[in-house]
NUDOGU-589471 format. One record per residue (C-alpha): residue number from 1; residue in one letter; x, y, z. Coordinates in Angstrom, 1 decimal. Example, Ala and Ser with C-alpha at 12.3 -4.5 7.8 and 13.67 -1.06 7.14 Angstrom:
<rs>
R   n res   east  north     up
R   1   A   12.3   -4.5    7.8
R   2   S   13.7   -1.1    7.1
</rs>
This chain:
<rs>
R   n res   east  north     up
R   1   X    2.1  -70.6   59.3
R   2   X    0.4  -67.4   60.4
R   3   X    2.7  -65.2   62.5
R   4   X    5.6  -67.7   62.0
R   5   X    9.2  -66.8   60.9
R   6   X   10.5  -68.8   57.8
R   7   X   14.4  -69.1   58.2
R   8   X   14.9  -71.4   55.4
R   9   X   14.0  -72.0   51.6
R  10   X   10.2  -72.6   51.0
R  11   X    9.3  -74.6   47.9
R  12   X    6.0  -74.1   46.1
R  13   X    4.9  -76.3   43.3
R  14   X    3.4  -75.1   40.0
R  15   X    0.3  -73.1   40.5
R  16   X    0.6  -73.2   44.2
R  17   X    0.7  -69.4   45.5
R  18   X    2.3  -67.6   48.3
R  19   X   -0.6  -65.6   49.4
R  20   X   -0.2  -62.3   51.5
R  21   X   -3.0  -60.2   53.1
R  22   X   -6.1  -61.0   55.1
R  23   X   -8.1  -60.6   52.0
R  24   X   -5.5  -62.4   49.8
R  25   X   -4.6  -59.2   48.2
R  26   X   -1.0  -60.2   47.0
R  27   X    0.1  -63.5   45.5
R  28   X    3.3  -64.9   44.1
R  29   X    3.2  -68.1   42.0
R  30   X    4.6  -70.1   38.9
R  31   X    2.1  -71.4   36.6
R  32   X    4.1  -73.9   34.9
R  33   X    5.4  -71.4   32.0
R  34   X    5.5  -67.9   33.7
R  35   X    6.3  -66.5   37.2
R  36   X    3.6  -64.0   38.3
R  37   X    3.6  -61.3   41.1
R  38   X    0.0  -60.4   41.3
R  39   X   -1.6  -57.6   43.4
R  40   X   -5.4  -57.8   43.4
R  41   X   -6.2  -55.6   46.4
R  42   X   -6.7  -52.0   47.0
R  43   X   -3.6  -49.6   47.5
R  44   X   -0.3  -49.8   45.5
R  45   X    2.6  -52.2   45.4
R  46   X    5.7  -50.9   46.8
R  47   X    9.1  -52.3   45.9
R  48   X   11.6  -51.3   48.5
R  49   X   15.3  -51.4   48.4
R  50   X   18.0  -49.9   50.9
R  51   X   20.2  -48.8   48.0
R  52   X   19.5  -49.5   44.4
R  53   X   16.8  -51.6   42.5
R  54   X   17.2  -53.8   39.4
R  55   X   14.8  -55.7   37.2
R  56   X   16.7  -58.1   35.1
R  57   X   15.9  -60.6   32.3
R  58   X   18.0  -63.5   31.4
R  59   X   19.7  -63.7   34.5
R  60   X   22.2  -60.8   34.3
R  61   X   20.6  -58.4   31.6
R  62   X   19.2  -55.4   33.2
R  63   X   15.8  -54.1   32.1
R  64   X   15.2  -51.3   34.6
R  65   X   17.5  -49.9   37.2
R  66   X   16.5  -47.4   39.9
R  67   X   19.3  -45.5   41.5
R  68   X   18.6  -44.0   45.0
R  69   X   18.7  -40.2   45.0
R  70   X   19.1  -40.4   41.2
R  71   X   17.6  -41.7   38.0
R  72   X   15.5  -44.5   36.8
R  73   X   16.9  -46.1   33.6
R  74   X   15.3  -48.3   30.8
R  75   X   17.4  -50.6   28.9
R  76   X   17.6  -52.3   25.6
R  77   X   19.8  -55.4   25.2
R  78   X   21.3  -54.4   28.4
R  79   X   22.3  -50.9   27.1
R  80   X   20.5  -47.8   28.9
R  81   X   18.2  -46.0   26.3
R  82   X   16.0  -43.8   28.6
R  83   X   16.4  -42.2   31.8
R  84   X   14.9  -39.6   34.3
R  85   X   17.1  -36.5   34.8
R  86   X   16.8  -33.5   37.3
R  87   X   14.9  -31.4   34.6
R  88   X   13.0  -34.2   32.8
R  89   X   13.9  -37.2   30.7
R  90   X   16.7  -38.0   28.6
R  91   X   16.7  -40.5   25.5
R  92   X   20.1  -42.0   24.5
R  93   X   19.9  -42.1   20.8
R  94   X   16.7  -41.4   18.6
R  95   X   13.3  -41.0   20.1
R  96   X   10.4  -42.4   17.9
R  97   X    6.6  -41.5   18.5
R  98   X    3.3  -42.6   16.7
R  99   X    1.7  -39.6   18.3
R 100   X    3.2  -37.0   20.5
R 101   X    1.0  -34.4   22.3
R 102   X    2.2  -31.5   24.6
R 103   X    0.3  -32.6   27.9
R 104   X    2.2  -34.3   30.6
R 105   X    1.6  -36.5   33.7
R 106   X   -1.5  -38.1   31.8
R 107   X   -0.4  -41.1   29.8
R 108   X    1.9  -40.3   27.1
R 109   X    1.4  -36.5   27.1
R 110   X    3.6  -33.7   28.6
R 111   X    2.1  -30.6   30.1
R 112   X    2.4  -28.4   33.3
R 113   X    6.4  -28.6   32.6
R 114   X    8.2  -25.5   33.6
R 115   X   10.3  -23.4   31.3
R 116   X   13.3  -25.2   32.3
R 117   X   11.8  -28.5   31.7
R 118   X   12.1  -30.1   28.4
R 119   X   12.0  -33.5   26.6
R 120   X   15.3  -34.2   25.2
R 121   X   16.9  -36.6   22.9
R 122   X   20.6  -36.8   23.7
R 123   X   23.6  -38.9   23.8
R 124   X   24.7  -39.1   27.4
R 125   X   24.2  -35.8   29.3
R 126   X   25.8  -33.7   26.7
R 127   X   22.6  -33.4   24.9
R 128   X   23.7  -33.6   21.3
R 129   X   23.3  -35.8   18.1
R 130   X   20.0  -37.4   19.2
R 131   X   16.6  -37.1   17.3
R 132   X   13.1  -36.9   18.2
R 133   X   11.4  -38.6   15.5
R 134   X    7.8  -38.4   14.1
R 135   X    6.4  -40.6   10.9
R 136   X    4.6  -39.0    8.2
R 137   X    1.2  -37.3    9.2
R 138   X    2.2  -37.8   12.9
R 139   X    1.8  -34.3   14.6
R 140   X    3.7  -32.6   17.4
R 141   X    0.8  -30.8   19.0
R 142   X    1.1  -28.0   21.4
R 143   X   -1.3  -26.0   23.5
R 144   X   -4.2  -27.2   25.7
R 145   X   -6.6  -26.7   23.0
R 146   X   -4.2  -28.3   20.2
R 147   X   -3.5  -24.9   19.1
R 148   X   -0.5  -25.5   17.0
R 149   X    0.7  -28.6   15.0
R 150   X    4.1  -29.4   13.4
R 151   X    4.1  -32.2   11.0
R 152   X    5.2  -33.6    7.6
R 153   X    2.6  -35.1    5.3
R 154   X    4.9  -37.4    3.1
R 155   X    5.2  -34.5    0.7
R 156   X    5.3  -31.1    2.6
R 157   X    6.3  -30.0    6.0
R 158   X    3.8  -27.9    8.0
R 159   X    3.8  -25.4   11.0
R 160   X    0.2  -25.0   11.7
R 161   X   -1.5  -22.3   14.0
R 162   X   -5.0  -23.0   14.3
R 163   X   -5.8  -21.4   17.8
R 164   X   -6.4  -17.7   18.8
R 165   X   -3.5  -15.2   18.9
R 166   X   -0.6  -14.8   16.6
R 167   X    2.1  -17.3   15.5
R 168   X    5.6  -15.8   16.3
R 169   X    8.8  -17.2   15.1
R 170   X   11.7  -15.7   17.2
R 171   X   15.4  -15.7   17.4
R 172   X   18.2  -14.4   19.8
R 173   X   19.9  -13.3   16.5
R 174   X   19.0  -13.1   12.9
R 175   X   16.4  -15.3   11.2
R 176   X   17.1  -16.9    7.9
R 177   X   14.6  -19.0    6.0
R 178   X   16.2  -21.3    3.4
R 179   X   15.2  -23.7    0.7
R 180   X   18.1  -26.1    1.2
R 181   X   21.1  -23.7    1.1
R 182   X   19.3  -21.0   -0.8
R 183   X   18.2  -18.1    1.3
R 184   X   14.6  -16.9    1.0
R 185   X   14.2  -14.4    3.9
R 186   X   16.7  -12.9    6.0
R 187   X   15.6  -10.7    9.0
R 188   X   18.4   -9.0   10.8
R 189   X   18.1   -7.5   14.3
R 190   X   17.8   -3.7   14.6
R 191   X   17.9   -3.6   10.7
R 192   X   16.3   -4.8    7.5
R 193   X   14.3   -7.6    6.4
R 194   X   15.4   -9.0    3.0
R 195   X   13.4  -11.1    0.4
R 196   X   15.4  -13.2   -2.3
R 197   X   15.0  -14.6   -5.5
R 198   X   17.3  -17.3   -6.8
R 199   X   19.5  -16.5   -3.8
R 200   X   19.8  -12.8   -4.7
R 201   X   18.3  -10.0   -2.6
R 202   X   15.3   -8.4   -4.6
R 203   X   13.4   -6.4   -1.6
R 204   X   14.4   -5.1    1.6
R 205   X   13.2   -2.6    4.3
R 206   X   15.0    0.3    5.2
R 207   X   15.0    3.0    7.8
R 208   X   12.6    5.3    5.9
R 209   X   10.5    2.9    3.9
R 210   X   11.2   -0.1    1.6
R 211   X   13.5   -0.7   -1.4
R 212   X   13.2   -3.0   -4.4
R 213   X   16.4   -3.9   -6.0
R 214   X   15.7   -4.0   -9.8
R 215   X   12.2   -3.4  -11.3
R 216   X    8.9   -3.5   -9.2
R 217   X    6.0   -5.0  -10.9
R 218   X    2.2   -4.6   -9.8
R 219   X   -1.0   -5.6  -11.2
R 220   X   -2.8   -3.1   -9.1
R 221   X   -1.4   -0.6   -6.7
R 222   X   -3.2    1.4   -4.1
R 223   X   -2.2    4.5   -1.9
R 224   X   -3.7    3.3    1.5
R 225   X   -1.3    1.5    4.0
R 226   X   -2.1   -0.8    6.9
R 227   X   -4.9   -2.4    5.1
R 228   X   -3.9   -5.6    3.2
R 229   X   -1.7   -4.3    0.3
R 230   X   -2.6   -0.6    0.7
R 231   X   -0.2    2.3    1.8
R 232   X   -1.6    5.2    3.6
R 233   X   -1.0    7.4    6.6
R 234   X    2.7    7.7    5.3
R 235   X    4.8   10.7    6.3
R 236   X    6.6   12.9    3.8
R 237   X    9.9   11.0    4.4
R 238   X    8.2    7.5    3.8
R 239   X    7.9    6.1    0.4
R 240   X    7.6    3.0   -1.7
R 241   X   11.0    3.0   -3.6
R 242   X   12.3    1.0   -6.5
R 243   X   16.0    1.3   -6.3
R 244   X   19.3   -0.1   -6.9
R 245   X   20.7   -0.5   -3.4
R 246   X   20.5    2.5   -1.2
R 247   X   21.6    5.1   -3.8
R 248   X   17.9    5.1   -5.0
R 249   X   18.5    5.2   -8.6
R 250   X   17.6    3.1  -11.7
R 251   X   14.9    1.0  -10.3
R 252   X   11.4    1.0  -11.9
R 253   X    7.9    0.9  -10.4
R 254   X    6.1   -0.9  -13.4
R 255   X    2.4   -1.2  -14.4
R 256   X    1.0   -2.9  -17.3
R 257   X   -1.3   -1.4  -19.7
R 258   X   -4.7   -0.4  -18.2
R 259   X   -3.5   -1.1  -14.6
R 260   X   -3.8    2.1  -12.5
R 261   X   -2.0    3.6   -9.8
R 262   X   -4.8    5.1   -7.7
R 263   X   -4.7    7.8   -5.1
R 264   X   -7.2    8.9   -2.5
R 265   X   -9.4    7.0    0.0
R 266   X  -12.4    7.1   -2.7
R 267   X   -9.8    6.6   -5.6
R 268   X  -10.1   10.2   -6.6
R 269   X   -7.2   10.3   -8.9
R 270   X   -5.4    7.4  -11.0
R 271   X   -2.5    7.4  -13.4
R 272   X   -2.2    4.7  -16.1
R 273   X   -1.6    3.9  -19.9
R 274   X   -4.3    2.5  -21.8
R 275   X   -2.3    1.1  -24.7
R 276   X   -2.5    4.2  -26.8
R 277   X   -2.4    7.0  -24.5
R 278   X   -1.2    8.0  -20.8
R 279   X   -3.7    9.5  -18.6
R 280   X   -3.7   11.3  -15.2
R 281   X   -7.4   11.3  -14.3
R 282   X   -8.7   13.1  -11.6
R 283   X  -12.5   12.0  -10.8
R 284   X  -12.9   13.3   -7.2
R 285   X  -14.1   16.8   -5.7
R 286   X  -11.6   19.6   -5.5
R 287   X   -8.9   20.7   -8.1
R 288   X   -5.9   18.7   -9.8
R 289   X   -2.6   20.5   -9.0
R 290   X    0.6   19.9  -10.7
R 291   X    3.4   21.5   -8.9
R 292   X    7.3   21.7   -8.9
R 293   X    9.9   23.1   -6.7
R 294   X   11.3   24.9   -9.7
R 295   X   10.3   25.6  -13.3
R 296   X    7.5   23.4  -14.7
R 297   X    7.7   21.9  -18.3
R 298   X    5.1   20.1  -20.3
R 299   X    6.7   18.5  -23.5
R 300   X    5.6   16.1  -26.4
R 301   X    8.7   14.1  -26.6
R 302   X   11.3   16.9  -26.7
R 303   X    9.1   19.6  -28.0
R 304   X    7.8   22.2  -25.3
R 305   X    4.1   22.6  -25.0
R 306   X    3.8   24.6  -21.8
R 307   X    6.7   26.4  -19.9
R 308   X    6.1   27.7  -16.5
R 309   X    8.8   29.8  -15.0
R 310   X    8.9   30.3  -11.1
R 311   X    8.2   34.0  -10.2
R 312   X    7.9   34.8  -14.0
R 313   X    5.7   33.9  -17.1
R 314   X    3.9   30.9  -18.5
R 315   X    4.5   30.3  -22.1
R 316   X    2.3   28.4  -24.6
R 317   X    4.2   27.0  -27.8
R 318   X    3.3   26.0  -31.3
R 319   X    5.6   23.4  -32.9
R 320   X    8.2   24.2  -30.3
R 321   X    7.9   27.8  -30.8
R 322   X    6.6   30.4  -27.9
R 323   X    3.3   31.9  -29.2
R 324   X    1.5   33.3  -25.8
R 325   X    3.2   34.4  -22.8
R 326   X    2.0   36.1  -19.5
R 327   X    3.6   39.4  -18.4
R 328   X    3.5   41.2  -15.2
R 329   X    0.9   43.7  -16.7
R 330   X   -1.1   41.3  -18.8
R 331   X   -0.4   38.7  -21.6
R 332   X    1.6   38.8  -24.9
R 333   X    0.9   37.0  -28.1
R 334   X    3.9   36.5  -30.6
R 335   X    2.2   36.8  -33.9
R 336   X   -1.6   37.4  -34.7
R 337   X   -4.7   36.8  -32.3
R 338   X   -7.6   35.4  -34.0
R 339   X  -11.1   35.2  -32.5
R 340   X  -13.8   32.8  -33.5
R 341   X  -16.6   34.9  -31.7
R 342   X  -15.4   37.9  -29.8
R 343   X  -13.0   38.9  -27.1
R 344   X  -14.8   40.3  -24.2
R 345   X  -13.5   42.3  -21.1
R 346   X  -16.7   43.6  -19.5
R 347   X  -14.8   45.1  -16.5
R 348   X  -11.2   45.7  -16.9
R 349   X   -9.0   47.7  -14.4
R 350   X   -6.5   50.3  -15.9
R 351   X   -3.4   48.1  -15.1
R 352   X   -4.7   45.1  -17.2
R 353   X   -3.6   44.9  -20.8
R 354   X   -4.0   42.2  -23.5
R 355   X   -1.1   42.6  -26.1
R 356   X    0.5   41.3  -29.1
R 357   X    3.9   41.7  -30.5
R 358   X    4.7   42.6  -34.0
R 359   X    1.0   42.4  -35.4
R 360   X   -2.4   42.2  -33.9
R 361   X   -4.0   43.8  -30.8
R 362   X   -3.2   46.1  -27.9
R 363   X   -5.8   46.8  -25.5
R 364   X   -5.0   49.2  -22.4
R 365   X   -8.2   50.1  -20.4
R 366   X   -6.8   52.9  -18.3
R 367   X   -5.3   54.9  -21.4
R 368   X   -8.6   54.5  -23.5
R 369   X   -6.4   53.6  -26.6
R 370   X   -6.5   50.7  -28.9
R 371   X   -4.0   50.1  -31.7
R 372   X   -2.7   47.3  -33.8
R 373   X   -1.9   46.1  -37.5
R 374   X   -5.0   43.8  -37.4
R 375   X   -8.0   42.9  -35.3
R 376   X   -9.8   40.0  -37.0
R 377   X  -13.1   38.8  -35.9
R 378   X  -14.8   35.8  -37.6
R 379   X  -17.5   36.9  -40.0
R 380   X  -17.9   34.1  -42.5
R 381   X  -21.5   33.5  -43.7
R 382   X  -20.9   29.9  -43.1
R 383   X  -20.9   30.5  -39.4
R 384   X  -24.0   32.4  -39.3
R 385   X  -27.8   31.9  -39.5
R 386   X  -31.2   34.0  -39.6
R 387   X  -29.6   36.7  -41.5
R 388   X  -31.9   39.8  -41.8
R 389   X  -31.1   43.6  -42.5
R 390   X  -30.2   45.7  -39.4
R 391   X  -32.9   48.4  -39.3
R 392   X  -31.9   50.6  -36.5
R 393   X  -29.9   53.5  -37.5
R 394   X  -30.2   57.2  -37.0
R 395   X  -32.8   57.3  -34.4
R 396   X  -30.7   55.0  -32.2
R 397   X  -27.5   57.1  -32.7
R 398   X  -29.4   60.1  -31.8
R 399   X  -30.4   58.5  -28.5
R 400   X  -26.9   57.6  -27.6
R 401   X  -25.1   60.0  -25.3
R 402   X  -21.5   60.4  -25.4
R 403   X  -19.8   61.4  -22.1
R 404   X  -16.6   62.6  -20.5
R 405   X  -15.5   60.5  -17.4
R 406   X  -12.4   59.6  -15.0
R 407   X  -11.4   56.0  -14.2
R 408   X  -11.7   55.5  -10.4
R 409   X   -8.7   53.3  -10.0
R 410   X   -6.3   55.8  -11.9
R 411   X   -8.4   59.1  -12.1
R 412   X   -7.5   59.1  -15.7
R 413   X   -9.7   61.2  -17.9
R 414   X  -11.7   59.5  -20.8
R 415   X  -14.6   59.7  -23.3
R 416   X  -17.0   57.2  -24.5
R 417   X  -20.4   55.8  -23.2
R 418   X  -22.0   54.3  -20.2
R 419   X  -23.0   50.6  -20.7
R 420   X  -26.1   51.0  -18.7
R 421   X  -27.2   53.9  -20.8
R 422   X  -26.3   52.2  -24.1
R 423   X  -28.4   49.2  -22.9
R 424   X  -31.5   51.1  -22.9
R 425   X  -30.8   52.3  -26.6
R 426   X  -29.4   48.9  -28.2
R 427   X  -28.7   46.0  -25.8
R 428   X  -26.8   44.2  -28.5
R 429   X  -23.9   46.7  -28.1
R 430   X  -23.5   45.7  -24.3
R 431   X  -21.7   42.6  -22.8
R 432   X  -21.7   41.3  -19.3
R 433   X  -24.2   41.5  -16.2
R 434   X  -24.9   43.0  -12.9
R 435   X  -22.8   40.8  -10.9
R 436   X  -19.6   40.8  -13.0
R 437   X  -20.2   44.3  -14.5
R 438   X  -20.9   45.6  -18.0
R 439   X  -18.8   46.3  -21.1
R 440   X  -19.3   47.6  -24.5
R 441   X  -18.9   46.0  -27.9
R 442   X  -17.4   49.1  -29.4
R 443   X  -16.7   47.3  -32.7
R 444   X  -20.4   46.7  -33.2
R 445   X  -21.1   50.4  -33.1
R 446   X  -19.8   50.4  -36.7
R 447   X  -22.9   48.7  -37.9
R 448   X  -25.0   51.3  -36.2
R 449   X  -23.0   54.1  -37.5
R 450   X  -23.0   52.7  -41.0
R 451   X  -26.8   52.4  -40.8
R 452   X  -27.1   55.8  -39.7
R 453   X  -24.9   57.1  -42.4
R 454   X  -26.9   55.2  -45.0
R 455   X  -30.1   56.8  -43.8
R 456   X  -28.4   60.3  -43.8
R 457   X  -27.2   59.6  -47.3
R 458   X  -30.6   58.8  -48.5
R 459   X  -31.9   62.1  -46.9
R 460   X  -29.4   64.0  -48.5
R 461   X  -30.2   62.3  -51.9
R 462   X  -33.9   63.2  -51.5
R 463   X  -33.0   66.8  -50.8
R 464   X  -30.7   67.1  -53.8
R 465   X  -33.3   65.5  -56.1
R 466   X  -36.0   68.1  -54.9
R 467   X  -33.7   71.0  -56.2
</rs>
């Protein structure tokens, strides 16, 4: 029949093939149970139609329909369930998958899809209501290197980023994270990010820092930012705040006992409470400054201890009563001034004064006068050891040279001794050193004078006895 035209029905018995191709590449037959169209050669099988093509089962039930210049549809029980569309594919109803990967044009994968192309699960073309379903522990995987997975593991839902780069969650408007209907995080464009507790906002970012609504608790707090939980490089207008709303009041930044607020790159200063005491501890180099824009008070509960007044005095208190105060020309003690050893002033300019009010001491270097009700120096035997008689007397007094002189800073005339000259006679009467200057312990001159008087008294007594 080669080359002949068949113009009527041709009947083939079971298992008798109609064979096409020189190499028997294509056969059609019925094996008694099934009808088979079999392509065994090279190349592809083409099914051509001038208009539309259908594959039907049970006579009239569509299985596949191919519409010219349009879609290809797959059917279930003669109802369309899946079709191709201009920008991808469309499932009518729910889409179930045991595994879904983001690579296309390779078996069951989707990749190389433009931004406008999507795998869609829709009802008709309005693209609503349909679901893309994955069973427990079945992942939706994204990225050529399987960089991100989305899955539910029977207990929890996971968005897992495993590749390089960052994980971004973006929105054209606000982002809200919820547990059922309870808000956990609320991110508002061009505004704040809020964290919630039991659906109530507790923490939010603000234009100049952050704000805790209520009390802020910390087990450890460091002053270095941009490094884990640290805050540093913060401008003077930025700070960690514990506020009630934006009025910045009432909130407390709270640390438990022995938990420190630490400052400085090397943790040079810390503030903490050790159960018994509150401590401000400076352990680094440099000095510790306590400053105020106005006056400065140090109190024990409501009782003043130190009061520093701007452009004025510093007061020290005893039992809430001022006892010592600095003045423009020195200092002032209210009451008596006691010294356990000695009060030294090796080099004092004429404008310097140490004064007491009512009783005690007044010392003015420039005028060369000293007056007061009492000058009390400790002299208790219990405070002393190696006690021996002082043997220097009249001979040392005779070596001392009283002089007249003028103070360089005031040109005021005065009388007394020169410390360097006295040092050659009795070093115990001199205080100070070459670098800081020298001064004299004029009160100690009394011991030398009394010893000299005693020696003179003995001489007078001997002379009287000779007569």
